[in-house]
C-alpha positions in Angstrom: 3.6 -16.1 -24.3 0.3 -16.2 -25.8 -1.0 -13.0 -27.7 -3.9 -12.7 -25.1 -1.4 -12.6 -22.3 0.8 -10.0 -24.1 -2.3 -7.9 -24.8 -3.4 -7.9 -21.2 0.2 -7.0 -20.0 0.3 -4.1 -22.5 -3.2 -2.9 -21.6 -2.2 -3.0 -18.0 1.0 -0.9 -18.6 -0.8 1.7 -20.6 -3.6 1.9 -18.0 -0.7 2.5 -15.3 0.8 5.2 -17.4 -2.5 7.0 -18.1 -3.4 6.9 -14.3 0.2 8.2 -13.5 0.1 11.0 -16.0 -3.3 12.0 -14.9 -2.2 12.5 -11.3 1.1 14.0 -12.4 -0.8 16.8 -14.0 -3.4 17.0 -11.1 -0.7 17.5 -8.2 0.4 21.1 -8.1 3.1 21.0 -5.3 4.7 18.6 -2.8 1.8 18.9 -0.4 -0.5 17.7 -3.0 1.8 14.7 -3.6 2.4 13.7 0.0 -0.9 14.3 1.8 -3.3 14.9 -1.2 -3.7 18.6 -0.5 -5.1 17.6 3.0 -8.2 16.3 1.2 -7.9 12.6 2.3 -10.7 11.1 4.4 -10.0 8.7 7.3 -10.9 5.8 5.0 -8.3 6.7 2.4 -5.6 7.2 5.2 -6.6 3.9 6.9 -6.6 1.9 3.5 -3.2 3.5 2.6 -1.7 2.2 6.0 -3.1 -1.3 5.3 -1.8 -1.3 1.8 1.6 -0.3 3.1 1.6 -3.0 5.7 0.2 -5.8 3.6 2.5 -5.6 0.6 4.5 -8.3 -1.2 7.4 -8.3 1.2 5.1 -8.6 4.1 3.3 -11.7 2.5 6.3 -13.4 1.0 8.6 -12.6 3.9 6.2 -13.8 6.6 5.6 -16.9 4.6 9.4 -17.7 4.6 9.6 -16.7 8.2 6.8 -19.3 9.0 8.6 -22.0 7.0 11.9 -21.4 8.8 10.8 -20.6 12.4 7.5 -22.6 12.4 4.4 -21.5 14.6 6.6 -19.1 16.6 7.0 -17.0 13.4 3.4 -16.3 13.5 4.1 -13.9 16.4 5.8 -11.5 14.0 2.5 -11.3 12.0 0.6 -10.7 15.3 2.9 -8.0 16.5 3.0 -6.5 13.1 -0.7 -6.2 13.2 -0.6 -4.5 16.6 2.0 -2.1 15.2 -0.1 -1.3 12.2 -3.1 -0.7 14.3 -1.2 1.7 16.6 0.3 3.4 13.7 -3.1 4.1 12.1 -4.7 5.2 15.5 -1.7 7.7 16.0 -1.2 8.6 12.4 -4.7 9.2 11.1 -5.5 12.0 13.5 -2.2 13.7 12.8 -2.8 13.6 9.1 -6.5 14.1 8.9 -7.4 17.6 10.4 
């Protein structure tokens, strides 16, 4: 590993720790942690749903599924998108007052 690579990696890890400790101190109770003290906007909740759905397991898993099943594996992606949309439509009004 080159020293630039190691430096970028160390910088990234330190930045993650700084952000983590900042929000550790900012959260006062479990409600702050789980629902951001009910201060999340619709955009924040929607982006959280998308980030949860489009993670590494989703991307890598569906690529493997497409390789194994072929074109019919793409229906898993399509139905997953419908499920994410329905989840967002039902979840966002419940979480956002």
